[in-house]
C-alpha positions as protocol buffer text, in pm:
chain_id: "A"
residue {
  index: 1
  type: UNK
  ca { x: -9259 y: 3975 z: -3729 }
}
residue {
  index: 2
  type: UNK
  ca { x: -9058 y: 4285 z: -3805 }
}
residue {
  index: 3
  type: UNK
  ca { x: -8720 y: 4434 z: -3699 }
}
residue {
  index: 4
  type: UNK
  ca { x: -8639 y: 4690 z: -3461 }
}
residue {
  index: 5
  type: UNK
  ca { x: -8317 y: 4897 z: -3373 }
}
residue {
  index: 6
  type: UNK
  ca { x: -8209 y: 5165 z: -3132 }
}
residue {
  index: 7
  type: UNK
  ca { x: -8321 y: 5515 z: -3215 }
}
residue {
  index: 8
  type: UNK
  ca { x: -8026 y: 5753 z: -3296 }
}
residue {
  index: 9
  type: UNK
  ca { x: -8196 y: 6014 z: -3090 }
}
residue {
  index: 10
  type: UNK
  ca { x: -8114 y: 5879 z: -2747 }
}
residue {
  index: 11
  type: UNK
  ca { x: -7827 y: 5872 z: -2497 }
}
residue {
  index: 12
  type: UNK
  ca { x: -7794 y: 5583 z: -2262 }
}
residue {
  index: 13
  type: UNK
  ca { x: -7576 y: 5400 z: -2012 }
}
residue {
  index: 14
  type: UNK
  ca { x: -7623 y: 5069 z: -1837 }
}
residue {
  index: 15
  type: UNK
  ca { x: -7570 y: 5060 z: -1474 }
}
residue {
  index: 16
  type: UNK
  ca { x: -7578 y: 4745 z: -1262 }
}
residue {
  index: 17
  type: UNK
  ca { x: -7751 y: 4557 z: -1542 }
}
residue {
  index: 18
  type: UNK
  ca { x: -8027 y: 4821 z: -1612 }
}
residue {
  index: 19
  type: UNK
  ca { x: -8044 y: 5062 z: -1891 }
}
residue {
  index: 20
  type: UNK
  ca { x: -8092 y: 5441 z: -1838 }
}
residue {
  index: 21
  type: UNK
  ca { x: -8198 y: 5604 z: -2144 }
}
residue {
  index: 22
  type: UNK
  ca { x: -8259 y: 5989 z: -2229 }
}
residue {
  index: 23
  type: UNK
  ca { x: -8477 y: 6073 z: -2517 }
}
residue {
  index: 24
  type: UNK
  ca { x: -8318 y: 6372 z: -2681 }
}
residue {
  index: 25
  type: UNK
  ca { x: -8630 y: 6530 z: -2824 }
}
residue {
  index: 26
  type: UNK
  ca { x: -8822 y: 6541 z: -2490 }
}
residue {
  index: 27
  type: UNK
  ca { x: -8530 y: 6518 z: -2253 }
}
residue {
  index: 28
  type: UNK
  ca { x: -8710 y: 6244 z: -2055 }
}
residue {
  index: 29
  type: UNK
  ca { x: -8519 y: 5989 z: -1852 }
}
residue {
  index: 30
  type: UNK
  ca { x: -8647 y: 5612 z: -1901 }
}
residue {
  index: 31
  type: UNK
  ca { x: -8524 y: 5319 z: -1687 }
}
residue {
  index: 32
  type: UNK
  ca { x: -8549 y: 4970 z: -1810 }
}
residue {
  index: 33
  type: UNK
  ca { x: -8535 y: 4654 z: -1598 }
}
residue {
  index: 34
  type: UNK
  ca { x: -8312 y: 4361 z: -1682 }
}
residue {
  index: 35
  type: UNK
  ca { x: -8554 y: 4215 z: -1916 }
}
residue {
  index: 36
  type: UNK
  ca { x: -8600 y: 4558 z: -2085 }
}
residue {
  index: 37
  type: UNK
  ca { x: -8219 y: 4608 z: -2112 }
}
residue {
  index: 38
  type: UNK
  ca { x: -8162 y: 4263 z: -2260 }
}
residue {
  index: 39
  type: UNK
  ca { x: -8397 y: 4369 z: -2552 }
}
residue {
  index: 40
  type: UNK
  ca { x: -8264 y: 4720 z: -2574 }
}
residue {
  index: 41
  type: UNK
  ca { x: -7881 y: 4589 z: -2579 }
}
residue {
  index: 42
  type: UNK
  ca { x: -7985 y: 4309 z: -2836 }
}
residue {
  index: 43
  type: UNK
  ca { x: -8157 y: 4594 z: -3053 }
}
residue {
  index: 44
  type: UNK
  ca { x: -7821 y: 4774 z: -3099 }
}
residue {
  index: 45
  type: UNK
  ca { x: -7842 y: 4663 z: -3459 }
}
residue {
  index: 46
  type: UNK
  ca { x: -8145 y: 4580 z: -3656 }
}
residue {
  index: 47
  type: UNK
  ca { x: -8283 y: 4270 z: -3489 }
}
residue {
  index: 48
  type: UNK
  ca { x: -8610 y: 4070 z: -3555 }
}
residue {
  index: 49
  type: UNK
  ca { x: -8873 y: 4031 z: -3280 }
}
residue {
  index: 50
  type: UNK
  ca { x: -8810 y: 3656 z: -3311 }
}
residue {
  index: 51
  type: UNK
  ca { x: -8451 y: 3701 z: -3204 }
}
residue {
  index: 52
  type: UNK
  ca { x: -8544 y: 3917 z: -2938 }
}
residue {
  index: 53
  type: UNK
  ca { x: -8774 y: 3683 z: -2796 }
}
residue {
  index: 54
  type: UNK
  ca { x: -8526 y: 3389 z: -2820 }
}
residue {
  index: 55
  type: UNK
  ca { x: -8263 y: 3615 z: -2637 }
}
residue {
  index: 56
  type: UNK
  ca { x: -8521 y: 3674 z: -2356 }
}
residue {
  index: 57
  type: UNK
  ca { x: -8640 y: 3336 z: -2346 }
}
residue {
  index: 58
  type: UNK
  ca { x: -8286 y: 3191 z: -2308 }
}
residue {
  index: 59
  type: UNK
  ca { x: -8180 y: 3457 z: -2055 }
}
residue {
  index: 60
  type: UNK
  ca { x: -8485 y: 3430 z: -1823 }
}
residue {
  index: 61
  type: UNK
  ca { x: -8628 y: 3087 z: -1878 }
}
residue {
  index: 62
  type: UNK
  ca { x: -8946 y: 3208 z: -2036 }
}
residue {
  index: 63
  type: UNK
  ca { x: -9157 y: 3007 z: -2289 }
}
residue {
  index: 64
  type: UNK
  ca { x: -9059 y: 3135 z: -2632 }
}
residue {
  index: 65
  type: UNK
  ca { x: -9434 y: 3201 z: -2711 }
}
residue {
  index: 66
  type: UNK
  ca { x: -9481 y: 3410 z: -2399 }
}
residue {
  index: 67
  type: UNK
  ca { x: -9146 y: 3593 z: -2461 }
}
residue {
  index: 68
  type: UNK
  ca { x: -9272 y: 3667 z: -2826 }
}
residue {
  index: 69
  type: UNK
  ca { x: -9583 y: 3823 z: -2713 }
}
residue {
  index: 70
  type: UNK
  ca { x: -9419 y: 4040 z: -2444 }
}
residue {
  index: 71
  type: UNK
  ca { x: -9125 y: 4156 z: -2679 }
}
residue {
  index: 72
  type: UNK
  ca { x: -9377 y: 4279 z: -2918 }
}
residue {
  index: 73
  type: UNK
  ca { x: -9569 y: 4463 z: -2669 }
}
residue {
  index: 74
  type: UNK
  ca { x: -9268 y: 4601 z: -2515 }
}
residue {
  index: 75
  type: UNK
  ca { x: -9110 y: 4711 z: -2862 }
}
residue {
  index: 76
  type: UNK
  ca { x: -9432 y: 4879 z: -2941 }
}
residue {
  index: 77
  type: UNK
  ca { x: -9408 y: 5080 z: -2624 }
}
residue {
  index: 78
  type: UNK
  ca { x: -9043 y: 5176 z: -2665 }
}
residue {
  index: 79
  type: UNK
  ca { x: -9119 y: 5282 z: -3044 }
}
residue {
  index: 80
  type: UNK
  ca { x: -9388 y: 5524 z: -2907 }
}
residue {
  index: 81
  type: UNK
  ca { x: -9139 y: 5662 z: -2669 }
}
residue {
  index: 82
  type: UNK
  ca { x: -8880 y: 5712 z: -2963 }
}
residue {
  index: 83
  type: UNK
  ca { x: -8625 y: 5479 z: -2803 }
}
residue {
  index: 84
  type: UNK
  ca { x: -8654 y: 5204 z: -3055 }
}
residue {
  index: 85
  type: UNK
  ca { x: -8752 y: 5238 z: -3426 }
}
residue {
  index: 86
  type: UNK
  ca { x: -8886 y: 4978 z: -3672 }
}
residue {
  index: 87
  type: UNK
  ca { x: -8612 y: 4890 z: -3903 }
}
residue {
  index: 88
  type: UNK
  ca { x: -8838 y: 4752 z: -4194 }
}
């Protein structure tokens, strides 16, 4: 499936369970909801998409297959925004 990790080119803080992230290169603010924040926090170290999906499914009572598809789509978007990067 692949592994992702946080980019080193961001600044962030979690406020009331939601991550506020600034990408250094373009100085844009990105706000993540609680689900996105779980993914972002779990990716502090290189983490497989399977492990991210397991964390989301456990935290939010979502079917693992659905969580896997959603995590892949979300991670692809965060990679485009340079918040996450592929670790492999």
